[in-house]
N, C-alpha and C positions, 0 to 999 in steps of 0.2 A: 426572397432568399432569407433564410434564417442565418444569423451570425453563427459561426462555428468555433468551438472551443475544444482544444485537445489537452487532457492531462494524462499523466502517466505516474505509476508507482509500483509497488511490489509487495508480495508476500515473501518477506525476508527470513531465512532460516540459517541456523548453524548447527554444527554438531560439537557439542561440549562433552569431552570425556565419553565419546560414543553415544551420548544422548542427543536426540534431535530437539531442537528448541526453535520456536516460532517467535518472530518480533511482532509485537502489537504496540501502536501508539494510543495514548489517550489524547483525543483532539481537544480543541478549544471549548467544545461544548460538553466535554466530559464523556464522550463515547468513545468506545474501543474501535480502532481503525488501522489502516496501513498507511505508511508514509506515501504521499503522493502530491503532485502539484502541477502547474501549468507549464506547457511547452513554451520555451523561449525561441525567438527567431533564430534560424540556423541549426537547431538541434534536431537529432532524429528522436523519435519517440522513446527508444531505448536510452539514449543519453539523458533525457529528461528524467526518466525513472530513476536512473542511478544518481543523478545530481540531487534530485529531491530527497532520496533516501538518505544520502550523505549529509545534505544541509539539515534535514530534520532530526536525524537520529545519530549522526557522528560516525556512521558505519559505511565503510566502502564494500561494494558487492560486485558479483558478476552475474549477468543474466543467464539463466539455465534455459528457460523457454517461456514463451508466452502462456498466460493463463487464460485470460478472456478480456473482453471490452464490455464495459457497461455503458449503454447509450441512454440519454434521457434529454428532456427539454426543460428549460426553465426561463422565467421572465427576468429580463435584465433591465434595470432602470434606464440605462443609456441605449442599449442595443435592441431592446424589444426581446423577441423569442430567440433564444440561444439553443443550438444543437450542441449538446455536451457529450464528448466521448472520454471515457477513462480507461486507459490501457494498463492492464495489470500483468506483471511478470512474476515468474518465480525466480527469486534472487538469492544466491548464496553469499552470505557474509564472508569477506575475506580478511578484513582487518578493522581496526578502529574501536575506540571506547564509546559505549553508549552514552550519549549526552543529548538531551532533549533541547531542541531549539525553542526556547520559552516564547519567543514572539509568536510562534505558529502553533505549537502544541503544548499540552500540559505535562506529558511524560512519555516515557518509552521503556519497554522492558522485554525480557525474554521469558517464554512460557513453555511448558511441556505441551505437546500437541493437543491432549485431551483438555487441559486447562485453557489453552488458547481458544479451542472450540467452544467451551462453555462461556468463556467471556464474550466471545463474538455473538453467541446466541442470546446471551442475557443483556449485554450492553453494547452491541455493535449495531450497524445499520443492516436492515434486512437485505437490501440488494448486495451486501458484501458476503452473506452466507455462502452463496455458491462459489464465490471467489476463493474463500478460505477452504471450502470442502474440496474444490478441485486442486487447489495447491497441495493440500495434504494428501490427496489421492495420488498426485504425481510423486510425492515423497513416500509413498507406500503405506499411508496411514488411512484407515477407513473410519469414518465417524458415524 
C-alpha cells in the first residue's frame, strides 16, 4: 500500500472595479503556481484549501466549486512511494490584503486573466495548465 497524501488549494479570483483578476503565487522555486498545501488531521479538503490560501497569501475566500484533482506518485525518503492528490477549487476572494508567506513562497499578485494564462504557460507547472484553463472557463474566460 502506497502512503497517501492529500493537498488542497485554489485558483483564487476577485473582481476589482468590474475587472476579473486571478491570483498567482511565485513558489520557492520561482515558478508560478496556486496557493496550496497539505491537509491537516480533522480538516475537510475544502478547509485545507481555504486555510492554505489564507496562510500563504493573506486572503480569505469562499469556495465556489471544485475544479479538479491532480494525482501523481512520488518517492518519499521515509515512506517510499506516495500517492499524492491535489484538490483544486475555484475560490472567490472575500477580504484580506495580499501578503506572501515568505517562509513558503516568494510572492503573490493579482493578474488579468490573459496575463495570468501567459504566466502559467511560460513559468508555471505543465500539470497546472488545465487547472487554470478550467478555472478561467468556469469564470467565463476562454483562453
